[in-house]
Steps between C-alpha positions, in 0.01 A plus 500: 500500500606855435352792694561865428339839532655608171632286218710570196448329166832319542393350833151421373652305211667263751163349596442292187866405492518353852141428609285213375168680479564867566208717600485868584277645768460875530341633818501844656639558846162612638329176394785282622513681835125457548505128421798430727352706786168315470692175546635627831843621392651800674646720229561844366582624154825666408522657156583824324135603479495574873615810682855480638363511854302180438796332328719577803239371744465154342854371573491654849177314580646179359804530728266543798304190398183693418 
């Protein structure tokens, strides 16, 4: 399996070369976060679309076990 937030054409071309039945799944962070949270996972998102304050808070909370 290959997971990535962003993918280049070069990397994407590796799928058919090394995987038996490659499949691509595209899902937005909001949907993924909702599904994982509904399944009882404790999580937060960390991406460039958030304010710097929120991006700084996520690793700090992780270190505290929150």
